[in-house]
C-alpha positions, 0 to 999 in steps of 0.5 A: 490524487496521482491514481490513489483514489481507489485505494484505502491506505490503512497502513499503520506504523505498527503494522509496518514495522511488523513487516508479513504477519497475519495482521498485515496480510488481512489489512491488505486483503480488506483494502483491495478491491473485491473479486480480482483475480491473483494477477489482478491483485498483483497488478493493483499493488504494483500500481498502488506502490509505484504511485506512493513512491510518487506522492508529495510531503502534503499527500503523505501526511493526508495519508499518514505515512512518513517518506520512509515508510512510504519508500519502504512499502512502495519498493516492495515487490508486487508478490509480497503483502 
């Protein structure tokens, strides 16, 4: 699935609309693999966000994201949650 098999996408439209509040930060940390250093976490975000941009409409539907939501998340810098 284009490198997303290790990613648990639990992004909800409400979390995307809220932006960077504490709830979104907690959800992001729960979905990242455990034991990652800060730089590994940044690397993980970079790759998974790039993968979001390459998903097909069918894959986005499976994940529950619209093209706009995926684009918004995919274009975030790796240091932002």
